[in-house]
C-alpha positions in Angstrom: 22.4 50.6 103.1 20.3 47.5 103.3 19.3 46.0 100.0 15.9 44.5 99.3 16.3 40.8 98.5 15.2 39.9 95.0 13.1 36.7 94.7 14.1 33.9 92.4 11.2 34.5 90.1 11.9 38.2 89.9 15.6 37.5 89.1 14.6 35.0 86.4 12.1 37.4 84.9 14.7 40.2 84.8 17.2 37.7 83.2 14.6 36.7 80.6 13.8 40.3 80.0 17.5 41.1 79.4 18.0 38.0 77.1 14.9 38.8 75.0 15.9 42.4 74.8 19.3 41.4 73.5 17.7 39.2 70.9 15.4 42.0 69.8 18.3 44.5 69.8 20.4 42.1 67.7 17.5 41.9 65.2 17.3 45.7 65.1 21.0 46.1 64.6 21.2 43.5 61.8 18.1 45.1 60.1 19.7 48.6 60.3 23.1 47.3 59.1 21.2 45.9 56.1 19.6 49.3 55.5 23.1 50.9 55.5 23.8 49.0 52.3 21.1 51.2 50.6 23.7 54.0 50.8 25.5 52.2 48.0 22.7 50.8 45.9 19.4 49.0 45.7 21.4 45.9 44.5 23.6 46.1 47.6 20.6 46.5 49.8 18.9 43.4 48.4 22.2 41.4 48.5 22.4 42.3 52.2 18.7 41.3 52.6 19.6 37.8 51.4 22.0 37.4 54.3 19.5 39.0 56.7 16.8 36.5 55.5 19.3 33.6 55.9 20.0 34.7 59.4 16.4 35.5 60.6 13.9 33.6 58.4 14.5 30.1 59.7 12.6 28.1 62.3 15.0 28.6 65.3 15.5 32.3 64.6 11.7 32.8 64.1 10.9 31.1 67.3 13.6 33.1 69.1 12.4 36.4 67.6 8.7 36.0 68.2 9.3 34.3 71.5 11.5 37.3 72.5 8.8 39.8 71.4 6.2 37.9 73.5 8.3 37.4 76.6 9.8 41.0 76.5 6.4 42.7 76.2 4.8 40.4 78.7 7.6 41.0 81.2 7.3 44.8 80.7 3.6 44.7 81.3 4.0 42.5 84.3 6.5 44.9 85.8 4.1 47.8 85.3 1.3 45.8 86.9 3.5 44.9 89.9 4.5 48.6 90.6 3.0 50.1 93.6 3.2 53.6 92.1 4.1 55.1 88.7 6.7 57.5 90.1 10.0 56.8 88.3 13.0 58.5 86.8 12.5 60.2 83.4 14.7 57.7 81.6 12.6 54.8 82.9 9.4 56.5 81.9 10.8 57.1 78.4 12.0 53.5 78.3 8.5 52.2 79.1 6.6 54.6 76.9 8.9 53.9 73.9 8.7 50.2 74.5 4.9 50.2 74.7 4.7 52.3 71.5 6.7 49.8 69.4 4.0 47.2 68.7 1.5 49.7 67.2 4.3 51.3 65.2 5.7 48.2 63.6 2.7 45.9 63.3 1.7 47.0 59.8 5.3 46.7 58.6 5.6 43.2 59.9 2.2 42.3 58.4 3.2 43.8 55.1 6.5 42.1 54.9 7.0 38.8 56.8 3.4 37.9 57.1 2.6 38.9 53.5 5.6 36.8 52.4 4.6 33.7 54.4 0.8 33.8 53.8 0.5 35.4 50.4 3.8 34.6 48.7 4.7 38.4 48.4 8.3 39.0 47.4 9.0 41.5 50.1 12.3 42.7 48.7 13.4 46.3 49.1 11.9 47.4 45.8 8.5 46.4 47.2 9.2 47.9 50.6 10.5 51.2 49.3 7.6 51.4 46.8 5.0 50.9 49.5 6.6 53.1 52.2 7.7 56.1 50.0 5.4 56.1 47.0 2.1 54.3 47.7 1.8 55.0 51.4 4.2 57.9 52.4 2.5 58.2 55.8 3.5 54.6 56.4 7.1 55.6 55.5 7.0 58.4 58.1 5.6 55.9 60.7 8.4 53.5 59.9 11.0 56.3 60.4 9.4 57.1 63.7 9.4 53.4 64.6 13.1 53.1 63.8 13.9 56.0 66.1 11.7 54.6 68.9 13.1 51.1 68.7 16.6 52.3 68.6 16.3 54.7 71.5 14.5 52.1 73.6 17.2 49.5 72.9 20.0 52.0 73.5 18.5 53.1 76.9 18.2 49.4 77.8 21.8 48.6 76.9 23.1 51.7 78.7 21.3 50.9 81.9 22.4 47.3 81.8 26.1 48.0 81.0 26.5 51.2 83.0 27.9 49.4 86.1 30.5 47.4 84.2 34.0 48.6 84.8 34.9 48.6 81.1 31.8 50.4 79.9 33.0 53.9 80.8 35.9 53.5 78.5 33.7 52.1 75.7 31.1 54.9 75.9 32.6 57.1 73.1 32.6 54.2 70.7 29.2 53.0 71.8 27.8 56.5 71.5 29.3 56.9 68.0 27.7 53.5 67.0 24.4 54.5 68.5 24.4 57.6 66.3 25.8 56.2 63.1 23.9 52.9 62.8 20.4 54.3 62.5 21.6 57.3 60.5 
């Protein structure tokens, strides 16, 4: 079958989309691994947060993270704009819908943690976050649980469809599947 040539700008946009998606997935994985420490104790959770903050709350990581959000979302919107029709496989529709639902689901969380810390000096440790999400604003806690699922499924779909053609991936699927289930749990 003849393949349609991909323009250089399309190839570059796809590569940027992949790279930014990997940055965002890495952020999500490290955030969730930090949450796992809450299974042991609040002290372990906050100790892991110190490492997470060291990793993500510095200028290069902040630029990479917010740049990745901007480029990834912009790339997705551009891809939708460039489509001639909206007919697509169910997995792709889910990927797009989940991805577009992430910003409204996490905006208040980002504003209440990172933004509140930077602008208001709020100590956004896990005692603060758990108090807000599960005592003061339980609906916000439900929204964050939904956001966790949406972000995770979106990222896993993206990883799967990127890696599915790699020869080694078929052998790695059982381990990847177990990690995909255990990390957010």
